[in-house]
N, C-alpha and C positions, 0 to 999 in steps of 0.2 A: 478671522486671523487667513491669510492665505497659506496654505500647506503643498507641498512640494513632493510631488511622487517619484519616485526614481526606483531602478532595477536594485534588488541585492547585489553586496559586492562578490557575493559568492556565483552569481548567475552571470553566465557569458552572454555575448551579441548575438548570437547565432540565431537566425530566424527559426523559428519554430516548423517542424514537419508534419505536426500532429494535425489531423483533421478539424475542421471549424467544430467546435464546442466540445471537444473533447476534454475529458477533466484532468491530463496528466501533468497537461502545463500548470493549472492551477497547483496541483501537489508540489511540484518542482519546485514552483518559486517557494511556497511555503516551507520547504525543506530550508530554503536557501535563508530565508528570513530568519528561522530558527536557528541555524548555524551561525548568521551572521550577530543574533542578539546574544548567544552563548560567548561569541568570542573563541570559536573550538576550529576556525575554517582551517587553519595550517596543521591543526592535529585530528582532521577528520578522514576518514578513510570512508569510502562507499563502494557496494558491489552492486553491479548492474544485472539485470534479467536477461532472458531471450522471450521478446515479445515485442509491443509498441515501443515500449521504454528500452530498448535495445541500445540506443546511442544516448541515454542519458547524460551519458561523459562529455557531450556536446554542450549541456547546456551548463553543467556546475564547473566551477573554478575552483574544484577542489579535488584532489587525489580520489579515483574512480577504477574499478578493477571490473572486466568483464567475466560474468560465470557460464558455465556450461547450464542448460537449461534446466530449471530446478534446483541446482545444487547452491544457491548461492548463499542460504544459511552455513554450508560446511566451509565455505571459503571465507565466510565472514568469522566462523570460530577459530578457522587457521590463523588469520590474520589478528584477531584479538589476542589470543594466546602467545603468539611470537612477537607483538607490541601491544602490552595490555595500557597502554597509557594515551591511546588511540580512540577517538569516538568512532566504533565501526557499526555502520548499518545497511542492511539491507532494502532494496527497492525491488519490489515483485508484485507482478499481475495476477490472477486469481487462475489463469492456466500454468504459469510458472510454479506458484505456489499451492495450490490446490489440488492439482492433477499430476504432474512427473515431480514435483517437489513435496509432496506430501510426507513423503520418510524424513526427511532433512529438517523441517519445519518442525515435526511432532518430537524431534529430537532435541528440541529446545528444552525440553524437561531436564537438561543435565544442569539447568540454571547457567548455560553461557550468557554471560553479559553483553550481549547485541541488542541492537534493536531494529525491529522491521518494520518498514512501511508497506501495507499490504494494499493494494490500489485493486477493486473489485467491483468490474462493470459486467459479469455476468455471461462473458462471450469470449471467445478466442477472437482477437481484431487481426493481428498479424496474417495469418493464414486462411482468412477468407471469412470469418463469421461462425465458426463452428460451435456446437455445444459446450459450456464448460461444467466443470463439477458445481459452482453457482448458479447456473443457469435456473430462471424460476420455473415452476411447474407452469403448463399453459405458455410457455414463450416459445415462439418459431425463431428456429436457427437455422443455418446451412445444412446440420446433421439432425435436425428436429423437425422437419418439415410440416408433420403434423402437432407441432409443438411438444415439448417436454411432459411425459406422462408417468407416473409414479411407476406402472405395472412394466414398462418396456424400457424408461433411461433412468428408474431411480429419484432418487429424492435429492434436493440440491444439499451440499454439505457447508456446515456452518462451523468454519474452522477456529474462530474465537471461543465457541460455545465447547468445543473439544478439549482446545488448549487449558483451559479455565478448570479442568480436572487436574491437570497436572501440578504437582507441588514444585516443580522448577521454575513455574514461570511467575513472574514478579508482577506483571501488568498489564491490563489488555483494554484495549477500547474500540467500539466501532462510530467513526462518523461520517460525514458526507459533506460534498460539495455543491448541493443543490441549491443552498440560498446563501446570500452573504453572511447570514448568522453561523450555519452551519460551517462555512470557511473558515471563520474566526476559531471554533470550535475544532475545527481539524486541526488549525495552527496550534492551539493551548495543548491538545492532545500528543501531537507531534513533539512538541517542547516536554511534556511531562514524559514522554518515552526516553526521549534523549538524556534527561536531566536522571531518570531511572539507571540509565546506564554509568554516567559520570559520577553516580553515587553509590556505584558499585553493588545496588541492589539485584541483579541479575537480568533475565533475558523479559521483553517486554515487545510488544506488537499493537501499531495501531491497524485497524481495517477501515479504508475509506471508500465509501460506495461513491461510484465515477460513473457519470454518461459517455456512452457510446452510440452517437446519433449516426453513424454510418451504418453498424450493422444491429443495431435497434431498428432503423427504416424510418429514423422520426428527425424533427427538426431540433437545434441544440435547445430551444425553449421546451419543448416537448417533450424530449427526454429528461431536462429537471424536472419537471412535474411527474413525469413516470417514477422517480427514485421516490420522492414524498409522498407519491400515493399508492404505488406498490411496493417496491423493492423493501422500503423500510420496514413495511407489515413481513415479509421473511427474513429481514434482519435488521431487528431493532438496534436503535441507535443508544449508544451511552456506555458507560464503564462496564465490561462485562467481568474483568476481576481487578478490584481495586489495590493500590499497592499497600501493602500489609505493614502495619507500625511495628511490627518487629524486626521487621528485614532492614 
């Protein structure tokens, strides 16, 4: 049987600005596929970050706002409280969410009924490849020339494991896009997160391990291999906090 693959209705025709091998384009498409499948395109509001995904609204054919660096969860909270019948989600990188936006994401403990798509590639991309809070020990970046060392730059931050301790958080899962199987798992996790919100069960977040060939100094293929062999050891894949049967 012949199958015809087309772009999701929720995705525009604008050419991508992302570097070859970047994972953002994959995640963008997965978000659009999920929105189409749920039939909520006209009721969706996304909040875009500051970072490489700063112009996510160029690729998404649904309402999308821009927030100040790290403040996306706060903006999403305001939108959801004013128009609670909308599907409201933030799309954030590790520099946006795990650094300047740490305070905002932690206050998901209020049980805000929003969803978060957290793309973690372990480096600041847009500003030149500096060390991020999620950079691995032993990784070289523009600001850790002698590699990241615990005694100098500290340890990587595991946002999901921190959030799992908070009672106001309903669902957390970590996925990846380093293989076709993991891409499908990522789509399922994003869908589960959005469904968690639509069912009014509270705050949810999906962390997606993503490659950055440009600032990792690797080919796209090698970058995908690095996620499987190195990154997942620091950030294990799977559900970190399941949806409670009582929620």
